[in-house]
C-alpha positions in Angstrom: -30.2 -13.9 12.5 -27.5 -11.7 10.8 -27.6 -8.0 11.5 -29.0 -6.0 8.6 -26.9 -3.3 6.9 -28.8 -0.1 7.2 -26.1 2.6 7.1 -24.1 3.8 4.2 -20.5 5.2 4.1 -19.3 6.9 0.9 -16.7 9.1 -0.7 -16.4 11.1 -3.8 -13.7 10.0 -6.2 -12.4 11.1 -9.6 -13.3 9.2 -12.8 -9.7 7.9 -12.9 -9.9 6.7 -9.3 -13.2 5.1 -9.9 -11.8 3.1 -12.9 -9.0 1.9 -10.7 -11.5 0.9 -8.0 -13.5 -1.0 -10.6 -10.5 -2.9 -11.8 -9.5 -3.9 -8.3 -13.0 -4.9 -7.5 -13.3 -7.0 -10.7 -10.0 -8.7 -10.0 -11.5 -9.9 -6.8 -14.8 -10.9 -8.4 -16.6 -8.2 -6.5 -18.7 -5.2 -7.5 -17.5 -1.7 -6.4 -19.8 -1.6 -3.3 -18.7 -5.1 -2.1 -15.1 -4.2 -2.6 -15.4 -0.9 -0.7 -17.2 -2.6 2.2 -14.5 -5.3 2.4 -11.7 -2.8 2.2 -13.2 -0.4 4.8 -14.1 -3.2 7.3 -10.6 -4.7 6.9 -9.2 -1.3 8.0 -11.6 -1.0 10.8 -10.5 -4.3 12.1 -6.8 -3.4 11.7 -6.2 -5.8 8.8 -4.8 -5.3 5.4 -7.5 -5.1 2.7 -7.4 -8.2 0.5 -7.1 -5.9 -2.5 -3.7 -4.7 -1.3 -2.4 -8.2 -0.9 -4.0 -9.7 -4.0 -0.6 -10.0 -5.7 1.2 -10.8 -2.5 0.6 -12.4 0.8 0.7 -10.5 4.1 4.3 -11.6 4.7 5.3 -10.2 1.3 3.7 -6.9 2.1 5.5 -6.7 5.4 8.8 -7.6 3.7 8.3 -5.0 1.0 7.4 -2.4 3.6 10.7 -3.1 5.4 12.7 -2.8 2.2 10.9 0.4 1.2 11.8 1.8 4.6 15.4 0.7 4.5 16.2 2.3 1.2 15.9 6.0 2.1 17.7 5.3 5.4 20.6 3.6 3.7 20.8 6.2 0.9 20.8 9.2 3.3 23.4 7.6 5.6 25.7 6.7 2.6 25.3 10.2 1.2 26.3 11.8 4.4 29.2 9.5 4.9 30.4 10.1 1.3 30.5 13.8 2.1 32.6 13.1 5.1 29.8 14.0 7.5 28.3 12.0 10.4 24.8 11.7 11.6 23.7 12.4 15.1 21.5 10.0 17.0 18.6 12.5 16.6 19.1 12.7 12.8 19.2 8.9 12.5 16.0 8.6 14.6 14.4 11.2 12.3 15.3 9.1 9.2 13.9 6.0 10.9 10.7 7.6 12.0 10.0 9.2 8.6 10.7 5.9 6.8 8.5 3.9 9.2 5.6 6.4 8.9 5.4 5.9 5.1 6.5 2.3 4.6 3.2 0.5 4.4 1.7 3.1 2.0 4.7 3.0 -0.2 4.9 -0.8 -0.2 1.2 -1.1 -1.2 1.7 1.4 -4.0 4.7 -0.5 -5.3 3.0 -3.9 -5.1 -0.1 -2.5 -6.9 2.1 -0.9 -9.6 3.9 -4.3 -10.1 0.5 -6.0 -10.3 -0.7 -3.5 -12.9 2.5 -3.8 -14.9 2.2 -7.5 -15.0 -1.5 -7.3 -16.1 -0.5 -4.9 -18.9 2.3 -7.2 -20.0 -0.1 -10.1 -20.2 -2.6 -8.1 -22.2 0.1 -7.1 -24.7 1.2 -10.7 -25.3 
């Protein structure tokens, strides 16, 4: 017999955020509550929520994350070199650490932006 869901987890969001959540839920064929449950439990289990990979597979998310991390590292190194400066090992590690700490969030944002742009383009045509 499946375990009954008896507890609730919630969060306050803005009207704009709620509209975004509704769109993502609808794109997956879910209502807002089902989408929130799926997304929260995916995180609990250390997985990517399906909503973040709806426009891309997990491999594509990982690849985008690496590209998003590489860009600021490359630009900072090239800028320093163009100015005739060098980076210490500590500075380089700092660039890497900062890029790594933000890469998944930025990758998800970019993929969702691309998905939204594609949806808008289709609606216009």
